[in-house]
MARKEDREN-629784 format. One line per 3 residues: number of its first residue (from 1); their letters; for each residue x, y, z of N, C-alpha, C. Coordinates in pm, 1 decimal, padded with zeros to 6 digits, always signed. Layout:
NUM	a	X,Y,Z,X,Y,Z,X,Y,Z; ...
//
This chain:
1	aft	+02285.0,+01446.7,+01863.1,+02306.5,+01608.7,+01817.1,+02358.4,+01640.1,+01681.3; +02329.1,+01713.6,+01605.8,+02448.1,+01730.7,+01471.0,+02529.4,+01818.4,+01464.2; +02617.3,+01853.1,+01357.8,+02697.9,+01979.5,+01351.3,+02612.8,+02102.0,+01322.2
4	gar	+02655.7,+02182.0,+01389.5,+02562.1,+02340.8,+01392.1,+02428.4,+02322.0,+01460.3; +02396.1,+02217.9,+01501.8,+02249.5,+02252.3,+01620.8,+02271.6,+02352.6,+01720.3; +02248.2,+02437.1,+01757.9,+02256.7,+02554.9,+01850.0,+02149.8,+02530.1,+01915.9
7	ear	+02002.1,+02479.2,+01913.9,+01883.2,+02526.0,+01982.2,+01825.6,+02383.3,+02001.6; +01795.2,+02376.6,+02150.4,+01751.5,+02251.8,+02172.9,+01596.1,+02236.5,+02110.4; +01568.3,+02097.2,+02034.3,+01428.0,+02043.4,+01968.2,+01368.2,+01927.2,+02036.4
10	dgl	+01247.9,+01943.4,+02057.7,+01192.3,+01860.5,+02095.6,+01169.9,+01701.0,+02037.2; +01232.1,+01647.0,+02041.0,+01202.3,+01499.0,+02000.6,+01086.3,+01433.8,+01993.2; +01065.1,+01287.8,+01939.8,+00915.9,+01224.2,+01962.0,+00906.6,+01216.7,+02139.5
13	fvr	+01016.2,+01150.7,+02191.2,+00989.9,+01115.4,+02342.1,+00933.5,+01231.7,+02398.8; +00989.1,+01343.7,+02375.1,+00960.5,+01488.9,+02469.4,+00810.8,+01531.3,+02391.9; +00797.4,+01485.0,+02280.0,+00657.4,+01538.8,+02253.6,+00495.0,+01432.7,+02312.2
16	adg	+00577.8,+01291.3,+02305.6,+00497.4,+01212.3,+02361.9,+00480.5,+01210.0,+02504.4; +00567.8,+01282.8,+02565.1,+00536.0,+01253.0,+02694.6,+00424.5,+01291.5,+02755.1; +00355.3,+01176.7,+02871.2,+00215.3,+01169.4,+02885.2,+00141.4,+01081.0,+02828.8
19	gtl	+00232.6,+01030.3,+02719.4,+00097.1,+00973.5,+02636.6,+00193.8,+00858.5,+02517.5; +00129.7,+00799.3,+02422.1,+00213.2,+00667.9,+02388.8,+00281.3,+00677.4,+02265.3; +00405.9,+00648.0,+02240.4,+00477.6,+00635.4,+02145.0,+00468.2,+00516.3,+02037.2
22	fid	+00458.5,+00543.6,+01938.0,+00469.8,+00374.5,+01838.0,+00596.7,+00378.2,+01766.1; +00658.3,+00291.2,+01744.5,+00809.0,+00294.8,+01735.0,+00727.5,+00190.8,+01576.4; +00730.4,+00187.6,+01416.8,+00731.4,+00078.0,+01380.1,+00846.6,-00020.6,+01283.2
25	eig	+00835.5,-00144.8,+01271.5,+00941.5,-00204.4,+01196.7,+01075.9,-00182.5,+01328.0; +01039.0,-00187.0,+01417.8,+01144.8,-00218.7,+01534.2,+01280.1,-00309.8,+01526.5; +01244.4,-00411.1,+01430.4,+01355.5,-00516.2,+01408.7,+01429.8,-00474.0,+01326.5
28	emp	+01389.4,-00340.8,+01242.6,+01490.1,-00272.2,+01124.5,+01593.2,-00181.2,+01170.6; +01556.0,-00138.9,+01304.0,+01673.1,-00061.8,+01382.6,+01814.2,-00113.1,+01430.4; +01891.1,-00016.0,+01353.4,+02018.2,-00030.6,+01394.8,+02071.9,-00084.8,+01520.8
31	lgm	+02188.0,-00167.9,+01574.6,+02223.5,-00179.3,+01690.0,+02250.6,-00055.2,+01795.1; +02351.8,+00049.8,+01691.5,+02372.6,+00195.7,+01777.6,+02236.9,+00257.7,+01823.2; +02137.3,+00233.1,+01725.7,+01994.9,+00286.8,+01766.2,+01933.8,+00220.8,+01896.1
34	qak	+01952.4,+00074.1,+01899.5,+01920.8,-00010.3,+01969.2,+01944.4,+00050.2,+02109.4; +02087.7,+00055.7,+02107.8,+02175.9,+00100.1,+02303.9,+02104.4,+00211.1,+02300.6; +02064.6,+00330.0,+02223.4,+01966.9,+00461.0,+02276.2,+01866.0,+00442.6,+02308.5
37	llr	+01753.2,+00331.5,+02281.3,+01630.6,+00315.2,+02284.5,+01620.4,+00268.4,+02435.3; +01760.4,+00166.0,+02414.2,+01742.2,+00074.8,+02582.8,+01740.3,+00195.9,+02706.3; +01857.0,+00281.2,+02643.5,+01908.2,+00403.0,+02768.0,+01797.4,+00458.7,+02816.1
40	viq	+01704.5,+00494.2,+02713.5,+01581.0,+00585.3,+02710.1,+01490.4,+00515.6,+02794.7; +01474.7,+00382.1,+02722.0,+01361.5,+00316.5,+02864.3,+01387.1,+00276.9,+03023.7; +01530.2,+00231.4,+03032.4,+01591.0,+00218.9,+03174.5,+01573.9,+00369.9,+03241.0
43	err	+01650.9,+00450.2,+03169.3,+01643.3,+00601.3,+03285.6,+01530.3,+00692.2,+03276.2; +01421.2,+00633.8,+03172.0,+01309.5,+00757.5,+03117.4,+01358.8,+00885.0,+03135.1; +01515.6,+00934.1,+03053.1,+01506.2,+01050.0,+03026.2,+01586.1,+01083.7,+02914.9
46	vrp	+01574.1,+01198.1,+02859.1,+01651.6,+01198.8,+02705.7,+01718.2,+01346.1,+02743.7; +01805.2,+01379.8,+02627.8,+01813.5,+01533.3,+02595.2,+01794.7,+01537.7,+02409.5; +01729.0,+01672.9,+02460.3,+01667.6,+01718.4,+02350.8,+01755.8,+01729.9,+02260.6
49	lgg	+01738.7,+01707.3,+02127.3,+01840.9,+01778.3,+01997.6,+01917.9,+01872.8,+02020.9; +02007.8,+01909.1,+01997.9,+02079.9,+02043.5,+02032.5,+02090.5,+02087.0,+02184.1; +02035.2,+02045.2,+02261.3,+02004.5,+02051.8,+02435.4,+02132.1,+02026.0,+02509.0
52	vqe	+02174.1,+02095.8,+02621.0,+02267.0,+02033.5,+02721.3,+02198.7,+01938.5,+02847.1; +02083.5,+01954.1,+02843.7,+02028.2,+01888.0,+02982.9,+01977.6,+01776.3,+02939.3; +01940.7,+01698.5,+03028.6,+01839.3,+01573.2,+03001.3,+01706.3,+01666.8,+03078.1
55	eav	+01599.5,+01575.8,+03017.1,+01455.3,+01568.6,+03070.9,+01383.5,+01470.1,+03098.4; +01306.8,+01480.1,+03200.6,+01244.0,+01302.5,+03191.4,+01143.0,+01284.4,+03123.2; +01070.6,+01211.5,+03081.0,+00995.9,+01167.1,+02968.4,+00904.8,+01040.5,+03087.4
58	dvr	+00769.9,+01031.7,+03049.3,+00711.9,+00920.9,+03081.8,+00586.6,+00871.8,+02985.7; +00649.2,+00788.1,+02929.2,+00610.5,+00758.9,+02758.0,+00568.1,+00621.6,+02767.8; +00423.4,+00564.5,+02735.8,+00411.9,+00409.3,+02716.9,+00469.5,+00386.9,+02574.0
61	lvs	+00555.6,+00286.8,+02578.5,+00611.1,+00248.3,+02421.2,+00565.9,+00141.1,+02374.7; +00512.5,+00138.1,+02232.7,+00467.7,+00013.2,+02169.4,+00513.1,+00018.1,+02074.9; +00566.5,-00103.6,+02026.6,+00661.9,-00158.8,+01905.6,+00588.9,-00242.1,+01818.3
64	ath	+00591.0,-00241.9,+01680.9,+00585.1,-00358.3,+01613.1,+00692.8,-00410.7,+01529.0; +00675.3,-00522.0,+01439.9,+00772.5,-00566.6,+01322.6,+00702.4,-00708.0,+01300.7; +00748.1,-00718.0,+01176.2,+00707.8,-00858.4,+01085.8,+00822.6,-00925.6,+01117.2
67	kdl	+00900.9,-00933.0,+01169.4,+01058.6,-01032.6,+01198.7,+01007.7,-01078.4,+01352.9; +01083.2,-01217.5,+01339.2,+01091.7,-01294.2,+01492.1,+01213.3,-01211.9,+01543.5; +01154.9,-01123.2,+01655.2,+01278.4,-01048.0,+01714.6,+01397.9,-01189.1,+01775.7
70	stl	+01312.5,-01283.2,+01864.2,+01414.0,-01391.4,+01910.4,+01536.5,-01432.0,+01800.1; +01473.0,-01442.4,+01682.6,+01574.7,-01504.6,+01554.0,+01685.6,-01413.1,+01557.3; +01635.8,-01287.4,+01559.8,+01728.9,-01170.9,+01523.5,+01867.3,-01188.4,+01650.2
73	vhk	+01793.4,-01148.4,+01734.5,+01873.3,-01203.3,+01901.1,+01966.6,-01291.1,+01918.8; +01931.9,-01433.1,+01850.2,+02026.5,-01531.8,+01842.3,+02125.1,-01502.2,+01732.9; +02110.6,-01431.2,+01623.8,+02169.2,-01389.1,+01514.2,+02265.6,-01260.4,+01516.6
76	gef	+02246.3,-01212.0,+01651.3,+02321.9,-01085.8,+01657.6,+02284.4,-00974.4,+01621.6; +02148.9,-00953.6,+01579.9,+02128.4,-00840.5,+01481.7,+02003.3,-00794.1,+01598.1; +01986.8,-00846.7,+01691.6,+01902.2,-00770.5,+01785.3,+01946.0,-00766.9,+01964.6
79	rqd	+01960.3,-00641.6,+01994.9,+01996.8,-00668.4,+02145.0,+01902.1,-00726.2,+02238.8; +01958.5,-00814.3,+02330.4,+01869.0,-00915.3,+02403.7,+01814.6,-00819.8,+02487.4; +01860.4,-00727.4,+02576.0,+01812.1,-00658.9,+02678.7,+01728.4,-00611.5,+02630.0
82	lfy	+01703.2,-00528.5,+02506.9,+01635.4,-00459.5,+02443.3,+01485.0,-00530.3,+02458.2; +01528.5,-00654.5,+02395.5,+01433.7,-00698.3,+02349.7,+01314.2,-00791.2,+02484.2; +01436.4,-00809.3,+02611.4,+01301.4,-00856.7,+02733.1,+01259.9,-00724.6,+02778.6
85	rln	+01332.8,-00596.7,+02718.9,+01264.4,-00473.2,+02802.9,+01107.8,-00444.7,+02696.8; +01132.3,-00468.6,+02580.0,+00993.0,-00475.9,+02483.7,+00926.9,-00576.6,+02501.8; +00938.2,-00681.0,+02531.6,+00883.5,-00794.1,+02523.5,+00770.6,-00840.7,+02675.1
88	vir	+00727.1,-00749.3,+02726.7,+00639.1,-00724.8,+02852.6,+00520.9,-00814.8,+02821.8; +00416.4,-00697.6,+02710.5,+00326.1,-00774.2,+02676.1,+00323.1,-00749.0,+02525.6; +00259.8,-00850.0,+02500.5,+00333.5,-00975.8,+02353.9,+00166.0,-00955.6,+02288.6
91	ihi	+00144.2,-00928.5,+02184.7,+00006.7,-00934.2,+02122.4,+00026.5,-00952.0,+01947.4; +00006.1,-01068.7,+01945.8,+00004.2,-01144.5,+01783.9,-00088.7,-01101.3,+01703.4; -00085.3,-01023.1,+01613.6,-00188.7,-01007.1,+01477.5,-00171.2,-01110.0,+01379.8
94	ppl	-00276.4,-01184.7,+01344.6,-00262.3,-01278.5,+01234.4,-00272.3,-01229.5,+01107.8; -00216.3,-01275.3,+00981.1,-00224.1,-01241.8,+00892.7,-00344.9,-01214.4,+00828.5; -00409.4,-01109.5,+00724.1,-00515.9,-01074.4,+00654.6,-00574.7,-01220.1,+00645.0
97	rer	-00530.5,-01342.0,+00562.1,-00614.0,-01437.8,+00533.4,-00651.9,-01515.3,+00612.7; -00609.0,-01486.0,+00750.9,-00701.7,-01549.4,+00890.7,-00799.0,-01475.7,+00917.6; -00831.1,-01349.3,+00904.4,-00922.4,-01254.8,+00952.3,-00998.2,-01177.2,+00837.2
100	ped	-01034.3,-01247.3,+00731.5,-01056.2,-01181.9,+00627.6,-01248.4,-01060.3,+00659.2; -01277.5,-01076.8,+00796.1,-01417.7,-01012.0,+00895.5,-01310.3,-00868.2,+00826.8; -01183.7,-00832.6,+00866.4,-01126.8,-00747.0,+00855.2,-01076.6,-00634.2,+00730.5
103	iav	-01109.5,-00747.6,+00619.9,-01059.2,-00681.9,+00508.5,-01113.7,-00557.3,+00433.2; -01283.6,-00572.7,+00462.4,-01387.9,-00479.4,+00382.3,-01375.1,-00317.0,+00515.6; -01370.0,-00337.3,+00602.0,-01349.9,-00274.2,+00705.1,-01225.0,-00200.1,+00649.3
106	lar	-01083.6,-00247.4,+00672.7,-00970.6,-00169.0,+00663.8,-00994.3,-00115.4,+00523.4; -01062.7,-00170.5,+00426.8,-01022.0,-00162.9,+00251.7,-01112.9,-00022.3,+00225.4; -01225.4,-00016.5,+00343.5,-01340.9,+00138.1,+00327.0,-01230.2,+00241.7,+00400.1
109	hfl	-01168.8,+00222.2,+00511.0,-01070.6,+00320.6,+00595.1,-00968.9,+00370.5,+00486.8; -00932.8,+00266.9,+00360.3,-00822.6,+00295.4,+00304.2,-00857.6,+00380.9,+00186.7; -00961.7,+00358.9,+00142.8,-01056.9,+00440.7,+00065.6,-01111.6,+00580.6,+00060.8
112	qkh	-01111.3,+00605.3,+00170.2,-01152.6,+00701.0,+00219.7,-00996.3,+00803.3,+00282.1; -00935.1,+00750.3,+00323.0,-00734.4,+00826.1,+00348.5,-00745.9,+00838.1,+00195.7; -00712.7,+00751.1,+00082.0,-00674.9,+00808.5,-00040.8,-00767.4,+00871.6,-00112.6
115	sdl	-00904.7,+00905.3,-00098.8,-00991.6,+00961.2,-00172.9,-00978.5,+01115.6,-00118.3; -00970.9,+01127.9,+00019.2,-00958.2,+01242.2,+00058.6,-00828.1,+01297.2,+00004.4; -00724.4,+01225.2,+00039.2,-00558.8,+01335.9,-00079.6,-00581.1,+01345.4,-00163.8
118	qhk	-00652.9,+01249.7,-00259.2,-00610.0,+01270.8,-00410.4,-00789.0,+01324.1,-00460.3; -00851.7,+01427.1,-00350.2,-01002.6,+01499.9,-00351.2,-01075.2,+01412.9,-00483.9; -01080.4,+01267.2,-00421.6,-01178.7,+01212.9,-00536.2,-01283.5,+01135.6,-00468.1
121	ple	-01429.9,+01173.3,-00460.0,-01490.6,+01119.5,-00382.5,-01556.5,+00996.7,-00423.2; -01520.0,+00882.9,-00347.7,-01550.5,+00744.6,-00432.1,-01616.2,+00649.1,-00326.2; -01700.1,+00576.6,-00409.2,-01714.9,+00421.5,-00352.3,-01685.1,+00310.3,-00390.8
124	fsa	-01678.5,+00193.2,-00354.5,-01654.1,+00068.2,-00422.4,-01764.6,+00027.6,-00456.0; -01764.2,-00050.3,-00610.3,-01847.1,-00144.2,-00662.3,-01897.4,-00257.2,-00555.0; -02004.8,-00317.5,-00559.9,-02013.6,-00421.0,-00504.2,-01924.3,-00585.2,-00531.1
127	pal	-01882.9,-00586.8,-00700.0,-01800.4,-00692.6,-00724.0,-01667.3,-00628.1,-00690.0; -01668.6,-00527.4,-00711.8,-01501.5,-00449.5,-00661.6,-01469.3,-00486.5,-00539.1; -01595.4,-00507.2,-00462.3,-01501.0,-00480.4,-00255.5,-01542.9,-00660.6,-00245.0
130	rwi	-01609.4,-00731.7,-00324.1,-01618.8,-00860.4,-00339.4,-01472.4,-00935.9,-00372.6; -01420.9,-00855.5,-00491.1,-01286.4,-00889.4,-00557.2,-01190.4,-00834.4,-00399.1; -01217.1,-00754.7,-00370.0,-01088.6,-00709.5,-00273.3,-01097.1,-00812.4,-00160.4
133	csq	-01224.1,-00825.5,-00126.2,-01219.5,-00912.7,+00000.1,-01185.7,-01104.9,+00023.1; -01175.0,-01143.5,-00132.0,-01110.9,-01255.2,-00130.8,-00982.0,-01303.2,-00196.2; -00896.5,-01147.3,-00196.7,-00785.2,-01189.5,-00189.5,-00710.6,-01260.9,-00070.7
136	pyp	-00583.9,-01318.5,-00081.8,-00495.4,-01359.2,+00018.3,-00422.4,-01273.5,+00082.1; -00362.9,-01164.8,+00006.9,-00286.5,-01037.9,+00050.2,-00164.4,-01117.5,+00116.5; -00070.3,-01149.6,+00081.4,+00049.7,-01194.8,+00132.9,+00126.5,-01107.7,+00214.5
139	gnv	+00152.2,-00943.7,+00138.6,+00156.7,-00855.0,+00187.4,+00088.3,-00786.6,+00285.8; -00004.0,-00874.8,+00336.9,-00068.9,-00814.1,+00457.0,-00159.0,-00663.8,+00409.6; -00127.7,-00584.0,+00523.5,-00220.0,-00449.1,+00523.9,-00169.6,-00375.0,+00433.2
142	rel	-00036.8,-00331.6,+00426.5,+00029.5,-00242.5,+00321.0,+00017.6,-00301.4,+00191.0; -00037.4,-00438.3,+00149.7,-00048.1,-00459.4,+00002.9,-00222.6,-00455.7,-00002.8; -00307.7,-00435.6,+00082.2,-00413.4,-00401.0,+00057.5,-00412.9,-00251.1,+00064.0
145	env	-00360.5,-00166.5,+00127.2,-00362.4,-00021.0,+00149.6,-00278.3,-00009.5,-00044.5; -00171.1,-00061.5,-00094.7,-00143.8,-00023.6,-00205.1,-00266.8,-00081.8,-00316.7; -00327.4,-00171.0,-00303.4,-00454.4,-00189.0,-00394.5,-00531.3,-00101.6,-00399.8
148	ver	-00573.1,-00063.5,-00295.3,-00729.1,+00066.0,-00281.4,-00623.1,+00197.9,-00325.3; -00559.7,+00205.1,-00287.2,-00464.0,+00367.1,-00318.0,-00453.6,+00375.4,-00499.0; -00386.9,+00260.9,-00513.3,-00354.0,+00250.0,-00708.9,-00552.2,+00226.1,-00769.3
151	avt	-00638.6,+00194.0,-00689.1,-00738.5,+00160.0,-00753.6,-00810.9,+00330.5,-00778.9; -00785.0,+00416.4,-00642.5,-00836.5,+00553.0,-00614.7,-00779.5,+00614.0,-00760.2; -00686.7,+00622.0,-00772.8,-00584.9,+00670.4,-00923.1,-00625.2,+00629.7,-01002.1
154	mal	-00673.9,+00495.6,-01036.3,-00714.8,+00456.1,-01181.7,-00856.0,+00522.8,-01189.7; -00928.2,+00533.3,-01107.5,-01111.9,+00571.9,-01084.6,-01100.2,+00655.8,-01177.5; -01175.6,+00646.9,-01290.8,-01249.0,+00772.3,-01369.7,-01377.9,+00849.4,-01324.5
157	gne	-01451.7,+00739.1,-01246.0,-01578.1,+00766.6,-01211.5,-01581.4,+00822.3,-01078.6; -01744.1,+00806.7,-01003.3,-01755.9,+00825.8,-00902.4,-01766.5,+00723.5,-00838.7; -01709.1,+00579.9,-00922.9,-01750.4,+00446.6,-00824.0,-01564.1,+00360.4,-00856.2
160	itl	-01527.6,+00301.0,-00812.7,-01404.0,+00190.5,-00809.4,-01510.0,+00098.9,-00861.0; -01430.1,+00004.5,-00995.2,-01485.7,-00129.3,-01038.1,-01401.5,-00204.1,-01082.8; -01407.0,-00318.7,-01109.0,-01314.2,-00448.8,-01112.2,-01185.7,-00353.8,-01216.2
163	edl	-01250.2,-00305.1,-01298.9,-01146.2,-00271.4,-01414.2,-01010.7,-00160.5,-01355.1; -01035.4,-00118.5,-01223.7,-00956.5,-00006.4,-01166.6,-00837.0,-00056.1,-01106.0; -00876.5,-00210.4,-01058.0,-00830.6,-00266.9,-00965.6,-00691.3,-00292.4,-01026.0
166	pea	-00527.0,-00288.6,-00969.1,-00385.6,-00356.7,-00997.4,-00400.9,-00494.7,-01046.1; -00469.4,-00603.2,-01012.2,-00462.7,-00728.1,-01051.7,-00567.4,-00773.0,-01135.8; -00589.2,-00677.2,-01218.7,-00709.2,-00763.0,-01298.4,-00680.8,-00848.1,-01407.5
169	hvl	-00548.0,-00936.7,-01428.2,-00515.2,-01002.8,-01432.4,-00637.4,-01124.1,-01417.6; -00636.1,-01101.5,-01302.3,-00720.1,-01227.9,-01218.0,-00881.8,-01207.5,-01263.2; -00930.1,-01328.6,-01253.6,-01072.5,-01323.6,-01304.3,-01202.5,-01305.0,-01181.9
172	pgs	-01302.8,-01205.5,-01212.3,-01383.4,-01192.4,-01084.5,-01409.0,-01285.6,-01009.7; -01389.2,-01305.0,-00865.5,-01467.0,-01425.5,-00799.4,-01342.4,-01528.5,-00775.1; -01227.6,-01474.0,-00840.4,-01121.0,-01607.0,-00849.9,-01061.6,-01587.8,-00727.5
175	hsl	-00931.5,-01654.5,-00654.8,-00873.4,-01640.6,-00543.5,-00693.7,-01677.2,-00597.3; -00718.2,-01664.4,-00730.1,-00580.0,-01705.4,-00807.4,-00502.7,-01543.7,-00818.2; -00369.9,-01495.9,-00770.5,-00316.7,-01404.0,-00810.4,-00235.5,-01414.1,-00905.9
178	dpg	-00214.0,-01556.4,-00939.5,-00106.5,-01564.3,-01066.1,-00189.9,-01526.3,-01202.0; -00125.1,-01412.5,-01293.0,-00197.2,-01389.5,-01382.2,-00195.4,-01512.1,-01508.6; -00098.1,-01584.3,-01515.1,-00054.0,-01710.0,-01596.3,-00171.1,-01811.6,-01556.5
181	rpt	-00230.4,-01857.2,-01461.8,-00341.2,-01938.4,-01433.4,-00437.5,-01867.8,-01432.0; -00542.5,-01798.2,-01462.8,-00698.9,-01766.0,-01423.5,-00767.3,-01879.7,-01402.1; -00853.1,-01844.4,-01332.1,-00955.7,-01948.7,-01281.8,-01077.3,-01892.0,-01326.8
184	ipe	-01158.5,-02010.9,-01369.6,-01340.0,-01942.2,-01361.2,-01376.9,-01942.2,-01208.8; -01500.2,-01891.0,-01215.2,-01510.8,-01870.1,-01046.0,-01704.3,-01940.8,-01045.7; -01709.9,-02040.0,-00986.0,-01779.3,-02136.3,-00991.3,-01935.5,-02072.5,-01027.8
187	dgf	-01988.0,-01969.5,-01011.4,-02083.6,-01917.9,-01084.1,-02041.7,-01886.5,-01216.1; -01957.2,-01868.3,-01275.1,-01941.8,-01835.6,-01394.3,-01897.4,-01704.0,-01408.1; -01880.3,-01637.6,-01535.0,-01889.6,-01462.1,-01535.3,-01879.6,-01425.2,-01669.1
190	dmv	-01902.4,-01317.4,-01703.0,-01918.0,-01246.7,-01836.1,-01794.5,-01272.0,-01911.5; -01727.1,-01330.7,-02006.9,-01614.6,-01301.2,-02050.6,-01597.9,-01222.4,-02158.0; -01719.0,-01141.0,-02201.7,-01684.3,-01036.3,-02323.3,-01689.1,-00937.0,-02216.8
193	ayl	-01715.6,-00929.0,-02083.1,-01688.8,-00815.7,-02017.3,-01534.4,-00799.7,-01958.3; -01507.4,-00931.0,-01911.8,-01414.5,-00978.9,-01884.6,-01276.3,-00924.1,-01921.2; -01278.8,-00945.6,-02058.0,-01179.8,-00926.5,-02208.7,-01190.7,-00757.3,-02253.5
196	etm	-01299.1,-00687.7,-02237.6,-01331.8,-00543.5,-02228.4,-01222.1,-00459.0,-02099.4; -01270.6,-00525.0,-02004.9,-01184.8,-00468.7,-01883.5,-01085.1,-00495.1,-01921.1; -01005.9,-00573.6,-01921.1,-00863.1,-00623.7,-01941.5,-00791.7,-00572.7,-02030.0
199	err	-00878.7,-00487.1,-02172.2,-00854.9,-00445.6,-02290.6,-00800.0,-00278.1,-02260.3; -00937.8,-00240.7,-02119.7,-00944.0,-00083.0,-02102.1,-00811.1,-00073.2,-01994.2; -00780.1,-00154.8,-01923.3,-00694.2,-00152.6,-01781.5,-00545.2,-00141.7,-01894.0
202	lll	-00528.6,-00251.2,-01991.8,-00409.8,-00251.9,-02059.1,-00361.1,-00128.4,-02101.4; -00467.5,-00023.3,-02186.4,-00474.8,+00044.8,-02202.3,-00394.4,+00166.2,-02125.3; -00465.9,+00205.1,-02027.0,-00414.1,+00290.7,-01915.9,-00302.1,+00251.8,-01873.2
205	eal	-00295.7,+00142.3,-01853.9,-00152.4,+00106.0,-01802.9,-00063.2,+00138.2,-01896.6; -00046.7,+00138.8,-02044.3,+00032.2,+00164.7,-02142.5,+00072.7,+00289.3,-02130.9; -00069.4,+00369.7,-02111.8,-00046.8,+00513.2,-02104.6,+00076.4,+00581.0,-01969.0
208	ers	+00011.2,+00505.5,-01876.3,+00064.6,+00546.8,-01734.2,+00241.6,+00534.4,-01760.6; +00267.6,+00411.6,-01798.9,+00398.0,+00369.8,-01813.8,+00499.5,+00469.4,-01947.9; +00435.4,+00571.7,-02017.9,+00504.4,+00593.0,-02146.4,+00450.8,+00776.1,-02103.6
211	ggn	+00406.5,+00776.0,-01946.9,+00353.0,+00914.7,-01939.4,+00285.4,+00989.6,-02034.1; +00181.2,+00924.6,-02105.9,+00063.3,+00983.0,-02195.3,+00139.6,+01001.5,-02309.2; +00260.2,+00941.5,-02357.8,+00286.7,+00977.7,-02511.2,+00215.9,+00800.0,-02548.1
214	rtn	+00098.2,+00868.5,-02642.4,+00057.6,+00742.7,-02749.1,+00107.9,+00664.6,-02836.9; +00245.5,+00692.7,-02864.3,+00300.9,+00652.6,-02966.4,+00373.9,+00548.7,-02884.9; +00438.0,+00576.4,-02795.0,+00488.7,+00478.6,-02699.2,+00392.8,+00374.4,-02642.2
217	aak	+00269.8,+00442.5,-02599.8,+00193.5,+00326.9,-02512.9,+00154.3,+00218.1,-02667.3; +00146.9,+00269.2,-02743.7,+00114.8,+00152.1,-02853.0,+00198.6,+00071.3,-02898.5; +00361.8,+00135.0,-02897.2,+00451.3,+00010.5,-02901.5,+00464.8,-00057.2,-02770.8
220	ilg	+00423.4,-00041.9,-02664.7,+00453.3,-00108.0,-02562.0,+00342.4,-00248.6,-02571.4; +00239.0,-00163.7,-02595.3,+00078.9,-00297.1,-02668.6,+00158.5,-00340.1,-02807.7; +00232.9,-00308.3,-02857.9,+00297.2,-00420.2,-02984.1,+00173.0,-00417.2,-03073.8
223	mtf	+00117.7,-00300.3,-03107.3,-00006.6,-00271.5,-03200.9,+00062.2,-00170.0,-03253.3; -00007.9,-00102.7,-03369.9,-00012.8,-00006.2,-03451.7,-00033.4,+00122.4,-03368.3; -00036.3,+00261.7,-03400.7,-00066.6,+00342.1,-03339.1,-00230.5,+00366.3,-03391.1
226	raf	-00270.0,+00354.2,-03522.2,-00411.7,+00371.3,-03512.8,-00509.4,+00261.0,-03477.6; -00466.2,+00132.0,-03440.6,-00491.9,+00092.5,-03386.2,-00530.5,+00091.0,-03220.5; -00420.0,+00160.2,-03198.5,-00427.6,+00186.0,-03059.2,-00523.3,+00317.1,-03013.9
229	ryr	-00490.0,+00391.5,-03109.1,-00619.2,+00523.9,-03095.7,-00748.8,+00471.5,-03123.7; -00792.4,+00349.1,-03193.3,-00915.4,+00321.6,-03222.2,-01018.9,+00271.5,-03087.8; -00882.2,+00152.1,-03031.5,-00926.0,+00123.7,-02867.2,-00988.6,+00204.0,-02799.0
232	lsk	-00828.8,+00359.7,-02790.0,-00854.6,+00455.1,-02684.6,-01044.8,+00544.0,-02702.6; -01059.1,+00530.2,-02832.7,-01215.3,+00555.0,-02843.0,-01298.5,+00494.3,-02801.8; -01296.9,+00377.5,-02799.5,-01391.0,+00254.6,-02815.8,-01382.6,+00273.1,-02670.6
235	ygl	-01342.9,+00303.0,-02584.0,-01319.6,+00316.4,-02438.5,-01369.8,+00435.4,-02352.9; -01341.8,+00509.7,-02456.7,-01371.1,+00667.3,-02421.9,-01274.9,+00718.3,-02358.4; -01161.5,+00700.6,-02426.0,-01004.0,+00708.1,-02326.5,-00981.6,+00813.8,-02479.7
238	seg	-00984.2,+00862.7,-02574.3,-00964.2,+00954.2,-02654.0,-00944.0,+01110.5,-02598.8; -00834.8,+01181.9,-02652.9,-00828.2,+01298.5,-02597.8,-00869.0,+01397.1,-02742.3; -00937.3,+01493.9,-02687.3,-00982.7,+01613.8,-02788.0,-00844.5,+01648.0,-02903.4
241	gde	-00913.8,+01656.9,-03030.1,-00831.9,+01688.5,-03157.4,-00747.8,+01596.1,-03194.4; -00784.6,+01496.0,-03148.0,-00716.8,+01356.2,-03203.6,-00827.4,+01281.2,-03231.4; -00833.4,+01269.5,-03386.0,-01033.6,+01173.8,-03429.9,-00971.0,+01041.3,-03431.2
244	pda	-01046.9,+00954.9,-03412.2,-00986.4,+00822.4,-03379.4,-01039.5,+00764.5,-03554.2; -00973.2,+00648.9,-03592.2,-01038.4,+00570.2,-03702.5,-01167.6,+00525.4,-03703.9; -01197.9,+00507.5,-03841.0,-01344.3,+00446.6,-03824.7,-01382.5,+00300.8,-03811.0
247	tpe	-01231.5,+00201.0,-03858.0,-01198.1,+00100.9,-03845.4,-01060.2,+00083.1,-03767.2; -01059.4,-00050.7,-03692.9,-00942.5,-00068.9,-03633.0,-00823.3,-00118.5,-03738.9; -00718.7,-00104.7,-03707.3,-00589.9,-00187.6,-03799.3,-00515.5,-00255.1,-03717.6
250	d	-00509.8,-00408.0,-03709.4,-00450.4,-00491.3,-03608.9,-00320.5,-00552.6,-03692.4
//
């Protein structure tokens, strides 16, 4: 409970009564909270926040973590008794790099989710989806969702293309996420189109970082304001009321 609590409030266990409660990243739970969770699991009773009487609950508990709980137990960072209580049925989910067939399905799910949130009906272009499916994703599903969310934010049309992807430093079709060492795909690629994609992405990135201030965006990219305006116009990014120069000034 907390100071000032005057009436009972249903918590997660009460609301999940008769169903399933999922606790993500349980390895991050403080030891004090672990003790409370263990008590609920053992006694199957909870006291609602602000309440004085306990209530019986029947909840199927599912938890997840990216950490090795047995290691945390040995280090004294996770309760051994809670570990044994939770470790009844253990399911190991391999990293995305070991199940590439799931990437496209997950990417489309996240695309639908963030398209709806941003009110932008979008689809993946074939090259963009191929690129998304070719990456190793050391951050797994969270990293994949972040890639898709940012692409939705950056997309200007009704389709997500390679230029909308945050890791556009990487050559299309390559497998390296190191921007300092791009690799050429085996079947080759259009270098001019790639460089234009890179340039347009950098312009948008500079504008994003500068909060839309084009003078500061030009400074970020180390170019004159006239050259910056010219490139905005070149890629159809110039705003009304600001006529681009006829020629660039490098």
